[in-house]
C-alpha positions in Angstrom: -54.8 119.9 -107.9 -55.1 117.8 -104.6 -52.3 115.8 -103.9 -54.7 112.8 -102.2 -56.9 110.6 -104.8 -60.3 111.1 -105.1 -59.9 107.1 -105.7 -62.5 104.0 -105.1 -61.3 101.1 -104.4 -62.6 97.9 -106.5 -60.8 95.0 -104.3 -59.4 94.4 -100.6 -55.8 95.6 -102.0 -56.3 98.8 -102.8 -56.9 99.9 -99.4 -55.4 97.8 -97.2 -52.1 100.2 -96.4 -49.0 98.5 -93.7 -47.5 100.5 -91.6 -44.4 98.7 -91.6 -42.0 98.2 -94.5 -39.8 95.1 -92.4 -42.9 92.6 -93.2 -44.5 93.7 -96.3 -43.3 92.1 -99.9 -40.5 94.1 -101.5 -43.9 95.1 -103.7 -47.6 95.2 -103.8 -48.4 92.8 -106.7 -52.1 93.0 -107.9 -54.9 95.5 -106.7 -57.7 97.8 -108.7 -59.1 101.2 -108.2 -61.2 103.9 -109.6 -59.1 108.1 -109.4 -60.8 110.8 -110.3 -62.5 109.0 -113.4 -59.2 106.3 -114.9 -59.4 103.3 -113.1 -56.1 101.1 -112.7 -55.3 98.3 -112.5 -51.2 97.3 -110.6 -49.4 94.7 -111.5 -46.5 95.8 -110.0 -43.6 93.3 -109.4 -41.6 91.7 -106.9 -38.3 92.7 -107.3 -37.8 96.7 -105.4 -36.8 99.5 -107.3 -38.4 98.0 -110.6 -39.3 100.6 -113.4 -42.4 101.0 -113.6 -44.7 100.9 -117.0 -47.8 103.2 -117.1 -50.2 102.0 -120.2 -52.9 104.2 -121.7 -55.4 102.2 -122.8 -59.8 101.9 -123.5 -59.8 99.9 -120.1 -57.3 99.0 -117.7 -57.5 95.1 -116.9 -56.3 92.7 -119.9 -53.3 94.2 -120.8 -52.5 93.7 -124.7 -48.3 93.7 -123.4 -46.4 91.3 -121.6 -43.5 92.8 -119.3 -39.7 91.6 -118.0 -41.1 90.2 -114.2 -38.7 93.0 -113.2 -40.9 95.8 -114.9 -43.5 96.8 -113.5 -46.9 97.5 -115.4 -49.5 99.5 -114.2 -52.7 99.7 -116.7 -54.6 103.2 -117.3 -58.8 102.9 -119.0 -59.9 106.6 -120.1 -62.9 107.8 -121.6 -64.2 110.1 -123.7 -60.0 110.4 -125.8 -60.5 113.2 -128.0 -61.3 115.0 -125.1 -59.2 113.7 -121.9 -56.0 112.9 -124.4 -56.0 116.5 -126.6 -53.7 119.4 -125.7 -55.9 121.6 -127.2 -58.8 122.0 -129.5 -58.1 121.2 -132.3 -61.5 120.4 -135.4 -62.9 116.9 -136.2 -61.2 115.4 -138.4 -63.8 112.4 -139.9 -67.3 113.4 -140.7 -69.4 111.5 -138.5 -66.5 111.7 -135.4 -66.0 114.2 -132.6 -64.3 117.9 -131.6 -61.3 118.1 -130.5 -61.1 119.3 -126.3 -58.3 119.9 -124.7 -58.4 118.1 -121.6 -54.4 116.3 -121.9 -53.3 119.1 -118.8 -55.9 118.0 -116.8 -55.7 113.9 -117.9 -51.6 114.7 -116.8 -52.4 117.3 -113.7 -54.2 114.0 -112.7 -51.8 111.2 -113.1 -48.8 113.4 -111.3 -51.0 114.4 -108.8 -53.0 111.2 -108.2 -52.2 108.1 -109.8 -48.8 107.7 -109.8 -49.0 108.8 -105.2 -51.2 106.1 -105.4 -49.1 103.8 -107.1 -46.0 104.2 -105.5 -46.9 104.1 -102.2 -46.4 100.8 -100.8 -42.9 101.2 -102.6 -40.0 100.2 -101.0 -38.2 101.3 -103.4 -38.5 104.2 -106.1 -38.7 102.8 -109.7 -35.7 102.7 -111.5 -37.5 104.8 -114.2 -41.3 105.1 -115.6 -42.4 105.4 -119.6 -45.9 106.4 -120.2 -47.0 104.3 -123.3 -50.3 104.9 -125.4 -51.7 104.3 -129.1 -53.1 106.5 -131.7 -54.7 109.5 -129.4 -53.1 108.0 -126.2 -49.1 107.8 -128.2 -49.9 111.6 -128.6 -50.8 112.8 -125.1 -47.8 109.9 -124.3 -45.6 112.3 -126.5 -46.9 115.4 -125.5 -47.2 114.3 -121.6 -42.9 114.0 -121.9 -42.2 116.5 -124.1 -44.5 119.5 -122.0 -42.4 118.2 -117.8 -40.2 120.5 -118.1 -43.3 122.9 -117.6 -44.6 121.6 -114.9 -42.9 120.0 -112.7 -39.4 120.0 -111.2 -38.5 117.0 -111.6 -39.1 114.9 -114.5 -41.9 111.9 -114.2 -41.8 110.5 -116.9 -38.1 109.1 -118.3 -39.7 107.4 -121.7 -42.4 107.2 -123.9 -43.9 105.9 -126.6 -46.6 106.6 -129.2 -47.6 103.8 -130.8 -48.7 105.0 -134.1 -49.1 108.2 -132.8 -51.5 111.2 -134.1 -48.7 112.3 -134.7 -51.0 114.8 -137.2 -52.7 116.5 -134.8 -52.1 120.0 -135.7 -49.7 123.2 -133.9 -47.2 119.3 -133.0 -44.7 120.3 -134.8 -44.3 123.6 -133.5 -45.3 122.1 -130.1 -42.6 120.2 -130.0 -39.7 122.6 -131.2 -40.8 125.4 -128.5 -40.5 122.4 -125.6 -36.8 121.5 -127.0 -35.7 124.5 -128.1 -36.2 125.5 -124.1 -35.0 122.3 -122.4 -36.2 118.7 -122.0 -35.8 117.5 -118.3 -35.4 114.2 -117.9 -36.2 112.8 -120.9 -34.2 109.9 -122.0 -35.6 107.9 -124.5 -38.7 108.0 -127.0 -40.1 105.8 -129.9 -42.5 106.7 -132.6 -44.1 104.7 -134.3 -46.7 104.7 -137.5 -47.8 101.4 -139.7 -46.7 101.6 -143.4 -50.0 102.7 -144.5 -50.9 105.3 -142.7 -50.7 107.6 -144.4 -52.2 106.6 -147.9 -55.3 108.7 -146.8 -56.6 111.3 -149.8 -57.3 113.4 -145.7 -55.6 116.3 -146.3 -54.6 116.6 -141.9 -53.6 112.9 -141.7 -51.7 112.8 -145.0 -49.2 113.6 -143.6 -48.3 111.8 -140.4 -45.6 109.8 -141.3 -44.0 112.8 -142.9 -44.2 114.6 -139.8 -43.0 111.4 -137.9 -39.5 110.5 -139.2 -38.8 114.8 -138.1 -40.2 114.1 -135.0 -37.6 111.7 -134.3 -35.8 113.7 -135.1 -35.7 116.5 -133.7 -35.8 114.3 -130.2 -32.8 112.6 -131.1 -31.2 116.5 -132.3 -31.8 117.0 -129.0 -29.9 114.0 -127.3 -33.0 112.3 -126.4 -32.6 108.1 -127.2 -35.5 108.4 -129.7 -36.9 105.6 -132.7 -39.3 106.1 -135.4 -40.0 102.6 -136.3 -42.5 101.7 -139.2 -45.0 98.5 -139.0 -47.3 96.7 -142.0 -50.6 97.3 -143.4 -53.0 101.0 -141.4 -54.1 102.3 -138.2 -56.3 99.3 -136.6 -53.9 96.3 -138.1 -52.3 94.6 -135.3 -52.1 96.7 -131.9 -51.3 94.5 -129.7 -48.3 93.3 -131.5 -47.0 96.9 -131.8 -47.1 98.0 -128.9 -45.3 94.7 -127.3 -42.4 95.9 -129.8 -42.5 99.7 -128.6 -42.2 97.8 -124.5 -39.8 95.7 -125.5 -37.8 98.8 -127.0 -38.7 101.2 -123.9 -37.4 98.6 -120.9 -34.4 96.8 -122.7 
């Protein structure tokens, strides 16, 4: 895939390159654009070298989380989650839901080759580290992406990942994690996993093992030398989404 972003600016600040770094502020503050179908909204810290949180969601605006002044936040809006966040094809788990596609690799390629270069193009100093965080299927994608880096890039892109109420029930996930950890994961240093305490209380045979899988995944990551935690929150999958996301960010950028 070309490293040149297919961008569609939403504001003038998205396309105002300033060649002389000595005359620009330490970091650009806010820009918006659309890159290969992904909406991107940056809220950059004025601190040079600030860590960057890449937050996946339905829309790029109206972020549900707050980050410290010394951390940059990039919100990325993604459509068709069952296609664009799924690492491989799988049958639907709900009668009225769609089947799962295999578009995660394309999404990750777009992030690495287009979104990140555009986001960081005007920084005066590289970020201390990058964080990738998502909820539900976006959380599954974050975990998968963090563990896939050894296969797709010579160096790591995301050093820290958050899978908040992640789809840890996804078929084949445990085997994939074992495969990647046995091969060595380049650069992934921190992993935050969480669930609601009622998410496993379901007659759905595909989802009922989600808590067991999450706890096992956190243990596997920790044993592989990745600083990891699993947090159990109150409620089902749809309760207190903003609060759960905030707890993940607080842990990942502390």
